[in-house]
C-alpha positions as CSV (number, residue, x, y, z in Angstrom):
1,X,-6.5,7.9,15.2
2,X,-4.4,5.7,17.4
3,X,-7.3,5.3,19.8
4,X,-9.4,3.9,16.9
5,X,-6.9,1.3,15.9
6,X,-5.8,0.4,19.3
7,X,-2.1,0.9,18.3
8,X,0.3,3.4,19.9
9,X,0.6,6.6,17.9
10,X,4.3,5.9,17.2
11,X,3.3,2.7,15.3
12,X,0.9,4.4,12.9
13,X,2.0,6.0,9.7
14,X,-0.5,8.1,7.9
15,X,-1.1,7.1,4.3
16,X,0.4,3.6,4.5
17,X,-1.2,0.2,4.5
18,X,-0.3,-3.3,4.8
19,X,-1.5,-5.4,1.9
20,X,-2.3,-9.1,2.2
21,X,-1.0,-9.6,-1.3
22,X,2.5,-10.1,-2.6
23,X,4.2,-7.3,-4.5
24,X,3.7,-9.2,-7.8
25,X,0.0,-9.7,-7.0
26,X,-0.4,-6.0,-6.4
27,X,1.4,-5.2,-9.6
28,X,-0.9,-7.5,-11.6
29,X,-4.1,-6.6,-9.8
30,X,-6.8,-4.5,-11.5
31,X,-7.5,-2.9,-8.1
32,X,-5.7,0.3,-7.1
33,X,-5.9,1.8,-10.5
34,X,-4.9,5.2,-9.1
35,X,-1.3,3.7,-8.9
36,X,-1.1,3.6,-12.6
37,X,-0.5,0.5,-14.8
38,X,2.3,-1.6,-16.2
39,X,5.9,-0.7,-15.6
40,X,4.9,2.7,-14.0
41,X,2.8,0.8,-11.3
42,X,5.7,-1.6,-10.7
43,X,8.2,1.2,-10.2
44,X,5.8,3.1,-7.9
45,X,5.1,0.0,-5.7
46,X,8.7,-0.9,-5.5
47,X,9.5,2.6,-4.2
48,X,7.0,2.3,-1.3
């Protein structure tokens, strides 16, 4: 996996991503429906 991204293995974390959106934009977005909606989504995103 690290060979595909060009990053050292210690830099990669499985299951994480870096969003190009602010936290509030992620909370308000209709994308990522699997994270839930409303207050539940906000709490979940703030925990990660």
